[in-house]
C-alpha positions in Angstrom: 38.4 1.6 -9.5 38.7 -0.7 -12.4 35.8 -2.2 -14.4 36.6 -5.7 -13.3 36.0 -4.9 -9.7 32.8 -3.0 -10.5 31.5 -5.9 -12.6 32.1 -8.3 -9.6 30.3 -5.9 -7.2 27.4 -5.4 -9.7 27.1 -9.1 -10.2 27.2 -10.0 -6.5 24.6 -7.3 -5.7 22.4 -8.5 -8.5 22.7 -12.1 -7.5 22.0 -11.3 -3.8 19.0 -9.1 -4.6 17.9 -10.9 -7.8 15.1 -13.0 -6.3 14.0 -10.1 -4.1 13.9 -7.7 -7.0 11.9 -10.3 -9.0 9.3 -10.8 -6.3 9.0 -7.2 -5.4 8.7 -6.2 -9.1 5.9 -8.6 -9.8 4.0 -8.0 -6.6 4.5 -4.2 -6.8 3.3 -4.1 -10.4 0.1 -6.0 -9.5 -0.5 -3.9 -6.3 -0.7 -0.7 -8.5 -4.2 -2.0 -9.3 -5.0 -3.1 -5.7 -8.4 -1.5 -5.5 -9.4 -2.4 -9.0 -8.5 -6.1 -8.7 -9.9 -6.4 -5.2 -13.4 -5.7 -6.4 -13.4 -9.1 -8.0 -13.3 -10.7 -4.6 -16.0 -8.5 -3.1 -19.7 -9.4 -3.2 -21.9 -8.1 -5.9 -24.5 -5.5 -4.9 -28.0 -5.6 -6.4 -29.5 -2.1 -6.0 -33.2 -1.3 -5.7 -35.2 1.9 -5.8 -34.8 2.4 -2.0 -32.7 5.1 -0.3 -29.1 4.4 0.9 -28.5 3.6 4.5 -26.2 5.7 6.7 -23.2 4.9 8.8 -25.4 4.8 11.9 -27.4 2.0 10.4 -24.3 0.2 9.3 -22.9 0.3 12.8 -26.1 -0.9 14.4 -26.2 -3.8 11.9 -22.7 -4.8 12.8 -23.4 -4.6 16.5 -26.5 -6.8 16.0 -24.7 -9.4 13.9 -21.5 -9.4 16.0 -22.5 -8.1 19.5 -19.1 -8.9 21.1 -17.0 -7.6 18.3 -14.4 -4.9 18.5 -15.2 -2.6 15.6 -12.1 -1.0 14.1 -13.1 1.0 11.1 -15.5 1.4 8.2 -14.4 2.0 4.6 -17.0 4.0 2.6 -17.3 2.9 -1.0 -16.3 5.3 -3.8 -19.3 4.2 -5.9 -22.9 3.6 -4.8 -23.0 0.1 -6.3 -20.2 -1.2 -4.1 -20.6 -2.7 -0.6 -19.7 -1.0 2.6 -16.7 -2.6 4.3 -16.1 -2.9 8.1 -13.0 -4.3 9.8 -13.8 -6.0 13.1 -12.2 -8.4 15.6 -14.5 -11.0 16.8 -14.0 -14.3 18.7 -15.9 -16.2 16.0 -12.8 -15.7 13.6 -9.4 -16.8 14.7 -10.4 -16.1 18.4 -10.3 -12.4 17.6 -6.6 -12.4 16.9 -7.0 -11.6 13.2 -9.1 -9.0 11.4 -12.4 -10.0 9.8 -13.8 -7.9 7.0 -17.6 -7.6 6.9 -19.4 -6.4 3.7 -22.8 -4.7 4.0 -25.4 -3.8 1.4 -25.2 0.0 1.0 -29.1 0.3 1.0 -30.3 -2.3 3.4 -27.3 -2.4 5.7 -27.6 -6.2 5.7 -24.4 -8.4 6.0 -23.6 -9.8 2.6 -20.5 -11.8 3.4 -17.3 -11.9 5.4 -13.6 -12.6 4.7 -10.3 -12.7 6.5 -7.7 -10.0 6.4 -4.1 -10.0 5.1 -3.7 -13.7 6.0 -6.6 -14.9 4.0 -4.8 -15.8 0.7 -7.9 -17.4 -0.9 -10.5 -14.8 -0.3 -8.5 -11.6 0.2 -5.5 -12.1 -2.2 -4.7 -8.4 -2.7 -4.4 -7.7 1.1 -2.3 -10.9 1.3 -0.1 -9.7 -1.5 0.3 -6.2 0.1 1.5 -7.8 3.3 3.9 -10.0 1.3 5.2 -6.9 -0.5 5.7 -5.1 2.8 7.2 -7.8 5.0 7.2 -11.2 3.2 4.7 -12.3 6.0 7.8 -12.6 8.2 7.1 -9.8 10.7 10.1 -7.7 11.8 12.5 -10.0 10.0 10.8 -9.5 6.7 10.7 -5.7 7.3 14.5 -5.7 8.0 15.2 -7.7 4.8 13.2 -5.3 2.8 15.4 -2.4 4.1 18.6 -4.4 3.4 17.5 -5.4 -0.1 16.5 -1.9 -0.9 20.0 -0.8 -0.3 21.5 -3.6 -2.3 19.1 -2.9 -5.2 20.1 0.8 -5.1 23.8 -0.1 -5.1 23.3 -2.5 -8.0 21.7 0.3 -10.0 24.5 2.8 -9.2 27.2 0.3 -10.2 25.3 -0.6 -13.4 25.2 3.1 -14.3 29.0 3.4 -13.8 29.7 0.3 -15.8 27.4 0.9 -18.7 27.4 4.7 -18.8 28.6 4.7 -22.4 25.9 2.3 -23.6 23.3 4.6 -22.0 23.9 7.2 -24.7 24.0 4.5 -27.4 20.7 3.1 -26.3 19.0 6.5 -26.2 20.5 7.4 -29.6 19.0 4.1 -31.0 22.4 2.7 -32.0 21.7 -0.5 -33.9 24.8 -2.1 -32.6 23.5 -2.1 -29.1 20.1 -3.5 -29.8 20.8 -7.3 -29.8 20.0 -10.2 -27.4 23.5 -9.9 -25.7 22.7 -6.4 -24.6 19.1 -7.0 -23.6 19.9 -6.5 -19.9 21.5 -3.1 -20.5 18.8 -1.9 -22.9 16.0 -2.7 -20.3 18.2 -1.1 -17.6 18.5 2.1 -19.5 14.8 2.6 -20.3 13.8 1.7 -16.8 16.7 3.5 -15.1 14.9 6.5 -13.7 11.9 4.5 -12.6 13.9 1.9 -10.8 16.1 4.6 -9.1 12.9 6.2 -7.9 11.5 2.9 -6.6 14.8 2.0 -4.9 15.2 5.4 -3.2 11.5 5.8 -2.1 11.4 2.1 -1.0 14.5 2.6 1.1 13.1 5.8 2.6 10.0 4.0 3.6 12.0 1.2 5.3 14.7 3.4 6.9 13.1 2.8 10.3 14.5 -0.7 10.4 18.0 0.7 10.8 17.1 2.6 14.0 17.7 1.2 17.4 14.0 1.6 18.3 13.1 -1.1 15.8 15.0 -3.7 17.8 13.5 -2.8 21.1 11.7 -5.7 22.7 8.0 -5.2 22.3 5.2 -7.7 22.9 1.7 -6.6 22.1 -1.1 -8.6 23.6 -4.3 -7.5 22.0 -7.3 -7.4 24.4 -10.6 -8.2 22.7 -13.2 -5.8 24.0 -16.6 -5.2 22.5 -17.0 -1.7 21.0 -19.6 0.5 22.7 -22.7 1.8 20.9 -22.1 5.1 19.2 -22.7 8.0 21.6 -23.9 10.3 18.8 -25.4 10.1 15.4 -22.5 9.9 13.1 -24.4 10.9 10.0 -25.5 14.2 11.7 -21.9 14.8 12.8 -20.7 14.2 9.2 -23.3 16.7 8.0 -21.7 19.3 10.3 -18.3 18.4 9.0 -19.5 19.1 5.5 -20.8 22.5 6.6 -17.4 23.5 8.0 -15.4 21.8 5.3 -17.6 21.4 2.2 -14.8 20.1 0.0 -13.9 17.3 2.4 -14.9 13.8 1.5 -14.6 11.0 4.0 -13.1 7.6 3.1 -12.4 5.7 6.3 -13.9 6.1 9.8 -12.0 4.8 12.8 -14.5 4.4 15.7 -13.8 5.3 19.3 -13.1 2.2 21.5 -14.5 3.8 24.6 -17.3 6.2 25.6 -14.7 9.0 26.1 -12.6 8.2 23.0 -12.4 10.1 19.7 -13.6 9.0 16.3 -11.2 9.7 13.5 -12.6 10.5 10.0 -10.0 10.1 7.3 -10.4 11.6 3.9 -9.3 14.4 1.6 -10.2 17.9 0.5 -10.5 18.7 -3.2 -8.1 21.6 -2.7 -5.3 19.2 -1.9 -2.4 18.8 -4.4 -2.7 15.8 -6.7 0.4 14.2 -5.1 -1.4 13.8 -1.8 -3.5 10.8 -0.9 -7.2 11.1 -1.9 -8.2 8.8 1.0 -5.9 9.5 3.9 -4.5 13.0 3.5 -6.7 14.8 6.0 -8.1 13.7 9.4 -11.0 15.2 11.4 -11.4 14.1 15.0 -14.8 14.0 16.7 -15.2 13.9 20.4 -17.6 11.7 22.4 -20.5 14.0 21.6 -19.9 14.1 17.8 -18.4 17.7 17.8 -15.3 18.5 15.9 -12.4 18.1 18.4 -9.4 18.9 16.2 -8.1 18.4 12.7 -4.9 17.2 11.1 -5.0 18.4 7.5 -2.1 17.7 5.2 -1.0 21.4 5.3 -1.0 21.4 9.1 1.4 18.5 9.8 5.2 18.7 10.1 7.1 18.9 6.8 8.9 15.6 7.5 5.5 13.8 7.9 4.2 15.5 4.7 7.3 14.4 2.8 6.8 10.8 4.0 3.3 10.8 2.7 4.4 12.2 -0.7 7.3 9.6 -0.8 4.8 6.7 -0.3 2.5 8.1 -2.9 5.3 8.3 -5.4 6.4 4.8 -4.6 3.0 3.3 -4.9 1.8 5.3 -7.9 -1.4 6.5 -6.1 -1.2 10.1 -7.3 -2.7 9.7 -10.8 -5.3 8.0 -12.8 -5.3 5.0 -15.0 -2.5 6.3 -17.2 -0.1 6.5 -14.3 -1.1 3.1 -13.1 -0.4 1.5 -16.5 3.0 3.2 -16.6 3.9 2.0 -13.1 2.7 -1.5 -14.1 4.8 -1.7 -17.2 8.0 -0.2 -15.8 7.4 -2.1 -12.6 7.9 -5.3 -14.5 11.3 -4.2 -15.7 12.8 -5.1 -12.3 11.8 -8.8 -12.9 13.2 -8.7 -16.4 16.5 -7.2 -15.1 16.7 -10.0 -12.6 16.1 -12.7 -15.3 18.4 -11.2 -17.9 21.1 -10.4 -15.3 21.1 -14.0 -14.0 21.3 -15.4 -17.6 24.3 -13.1 -18.3 26.0 -14.4 -15.2 25.1 -18.0 -16.0 26.3 -17.8 -19.6 29.6 -16.3 -18.4 30.0 -19.0 -15.8 29.5 -21.7 -18.5 31.9 -20.0 -20.8 34.6 -19.9 -18.1 34.2 -23.6 -17.5 
């Protein structure tokens, strides 16, 4: 296979996936700081000397304010000075077809404010951006395009490695002859090579489901808005029992039962879990209709394939480390957009030269 053919393949792949890589690079880099940036669009909490309310009080407050709402889940704040977040579906917002986020004061349990879900660009930008990054807000079509472009991006990286393999060593050896504006595309590509390969592989693995026949099966989901029932048990007491059995478990999200016989799922993580596992969704403890522990699904209890999928997503999103990891992901994440721009300029200059 000669270099001329490879250059054409590399150029075509780059041009086809260029805009995709640019958009995914920018949005992905920003989403690394999802939780940090989202706090700017959350209400401020003025604390007093009073005690903190419990989940039972929060639930009662939501039921009082939105008596006909379907209460999906509650996100517990990581810090005491942050509001408690509930996701509900209520006819007062988009006729109950879209999620509504309700913020409560952690001490008084009073409603502070509300905002829309992933379709609320103005008030919930980070959720909007997350949905854009996952599907371009285009449903199944967007998900399929993500899978396709992930393959194209991976192939463009592989052809780039073959084409510029000699310059890889020169760049790493700091050869002055390589460090000029004409070779900017290759220099950026070398330094971000491993990172972009990792992003391309993990991204494709997350989207591989779009290439299975089940993805194309006709499926129409018609949501039925149904008011959530009052809690059958005291959740705070049930959580105290959970802490007795699993003292190193910390809850993050509570998915409430939608019927009197349903189960309540408490998502969180144990401190013994490996750093690569999610600190918010690694473990699940299910409570029955009386508040007793029904069963568990800890990270070490699930199938190996499911566990690898969790690790894969953690690596792709950079959720396994602290601020240092996030900064590295942000900086290297932007390399994709730079490769798109410099690659397009190389192609455009060559086109003008040929003319």
